[in-house]
N, C-alpha and C positions, 0 to 999 in steps of 0.2 A: 407467216403475216398473211400471204396472199389466201389462204384456207378462211383466216378470219376474215377477210373481207368479203369472202362469199356469202355470209351468213343472211340466210331470208329473213329480212324484217314482214314480211307480210305473212307469215302463218305460225303465229302465237302457239305456244301449245296450251290444251286445255280452253280452247276460246271457242265459243260455241258457232257452230258451223251449222247453216240452213241444211236442211234433211231434204229428201224428195217430196216426202208427205209434206212439209212446209211449203214447198213451192206448189204443189196442186192446191193447197188451199189459199195462197194467193190468188191463184187466178180464179178460185169457186166462189170466194167471200165477198167480194165487191158485188159480184152477179145476183148473189142469195138477198144480199145488203138491199140491194138497188130495188130488186122485186119487191122485198116486203114494203120497202119506203113508198114505192108506186104504186100498191096496194093500198095501202091504208090511206094515201093522199086521193085515191080515187073512191074508195068508199066513203071518206066524210065528205070532198066535196059534190058527191052524187047523191047526198040523202037530201030530204026534205027538210032543212035546218031555218029554225025561227031567226027573227030580228037579231037577237041578241049573239048565236050562234056566228050569223054572217058577218058580224062585225072581228068576230076572232079567226074565221074560218074563210079565208078568202086567199085567193095567190099572192098579194101584194103583201099580206100582215104575214104569211107563213115562211113566206122567202126573206122578208126584211129580220124574221126574229132570225133564222137559219142563219142569215148573214151575220148577224149581232154573236152568235153563239160562235163562229168560226173566227171572230176578230177576237173576242175573247181569249180562245184556244192559241191564235196565234200569238196575238200578246204574252200568254204567260208561259208558251215553250220558247220564244227568244228571251225574257227574262229568266227563264229556268237555265240555258245554255249558257247566257252571257255572265251567269252568277255562277252556277253549280260547277261549269268547268274549268275556269282560271280558278276559282276556290278549291276544286278537285288537286289541283296542279299544284298550286300553292303551299297547300297542307303535306304534300310528297316529299317537298325540298326538304333536305336535313336540318336548314335554317329555320324550318317555321315548323316543324312535325310538332312542335308543343303546343298548336294552335289547333292541332287536329280534334282534340276531344271537344273542344269549343263547338268548333263548327259543325262537326255531327251533330254534338247535342241540340244544339240551335233548331239545326235539319230536323232532328227525330223531333222537337218538341212540333214543328212546325204541321209534319204529318199526324202525329197522335192527337193533334188537339182536332176536334170536330170543326170542318170548314165553316159551317153557319157561327160557329162561335166565334172566329177570326173575322168573317166578315162583319158580323155584329159589334166587334171591340172595335173594329179599324172605324165605322161608321161612329161611334161613339165619341173616339178620341178627335175625330175629325170635324164631325158635326156636318158632314158633306157626304152626298152620294154621287154617284154617276160611273161611268166607265172603269178607271182606275180603281174606285173604290172596290168595285168587285176584281180588279185583275190580280191585284197588290196580294190580297189573302190565299188567293188559288194559286198562285205561285209560290207563295212560302209553302201552303199544303203539297205542292207538287216537285218541291227541290230535292227532297232528300233521294230519288232514286237516280236523277243523273251525278249528284256530289258523291255518294258511295259508289257507282259503278263506275266514274271516272279514277277516285281512289284505287279501287280494287283492280281497275284495268292496268294503270301505272306500277303498282306493286307486284303485277305478277311478271311484269320484262325479268329476263334472267340477269342477274349480275353480270356474269360474263358478255352477254352482248351491250353492256352499256360500257364494261371496260374495253371490248373492240373497238367501239365508236372511238373513247379517247386516247386509246391506242394508236389509231388512224389520223389523229391530228385534229378531231370535232372537238367544239367548243361545248361544254354542258347544255347550253342552249341549242347546239344544234342536233345536239343528242337527245334532248326533250322532242325537238322539233321532228326529227329524220326516224328518229329510234321508240320514243316512249311513247309519242300522241300516236303514230300509225298504228302501234301492238295495242293502243288502248280503244281503240275505233269500236272493236265489236262490241266491248262491254258499255261503251257509251251510250251505244246508237240501242243497247238494250234497256238501259235505264232512261233514254229518252222515250222510247216505246211506252213503257208502264208510267212516266210522266205525261205523257200524252192522253191515255187514258183516264187519270186520274184528273188531267185538266178538264175534259170534255165531260167526264161525269159531276166535277163539281160545280159545271158553269151552270148548270141548271138552277141553281142557287142565288147568281146574281141578281137574278130580278128582284130580291131582298133590298138591292142598295142601287135599284134603276140602272142596271147594268146592260139588261137586257137578256136576251136568248130562249129559248125556248121552254125554260121554267115559267113563263108568263103564260102560257098554254098550261102547262102543267097546273099551275096556281090557280087559274081561272076557271078550269075544268071542275077542281074540287071542290074549290067554293060555291060555285053555282050546280053543284051537283050535273053537271054535264058531263054524262062519260064520253060524246065523241069528240070533245073538244081534248079533255082529259087523256082519250086514248092515243090521239094525233100527237101530242106533245110526247105523251111516253114514247111512244113507238117511233119516233121521230128523234127522240133524244139518244135511243138506245144503235137507231141505224148510223147514226153519226160518231159514236163512240165505236163501234164496228168497223167504220171506213176509215176511223183514224187511225185505229190500231193494224189497219191493210195499210196505210202509208208508211206505219211505222214496222211493217214487215218488209214493205219494198226499200225503205231505207237503209235497213239492216242488210238487203240482199246487194243489193247494187254500190252502196258505199263500205259495204265488207271489204277487205283486201282479196285481190282474187281467189287465192289459195284456201278460203274459208267458203266460198259460193258453193 
């Protein structure tokens, strides 16, 4: 029994590890992204802008749109975690495994359906606009990676480890919290990273329901055939997505069990 007690629960076999190349990328990526963002902002702000362009391309407006975009992403991330992880845990329990096809099917529909279609449908159903009308469809669209990775992470835990925990007198709840979930962390974080990038990308559509975000610059530039505004909004949206991906990579590195770093 003493040999069983010493089984390491922080080194799941087959879990994704952070390679040296990934560590180098985590250092270089934010520098390059911030350099590109700073360059395009400098380029846009230091041009001879028309009165219409100055209404959109000014520090206050751009900062507000970036903040709105970040708030949408943060709200989507919170919802995805609060729904995806508990639901993933639930459908791995023997008593609720019959619900797994239903949960995955709903999440699959959410990701397969175009985000713009989900936004429009929710608007038509509620006849309202605003922040949450933009957040809810994007959260549904981004749910699948976290849900599926939670299920995968828990399913990959070796049965002997579970039996060892039960044999040591741990309850099933304690086995879940101290064995299964710690071993599933690398998978959950990988799924969250994918969901974050999806959320940032689709958040550019939230302007359709008056939820704000950088999509306003892109839409304004397109409608007015204003390439400066269009390029500024597009590049900032891309840079924001890359920065969020970088933050997801940091989370994978620092929150993964030590044996996987």
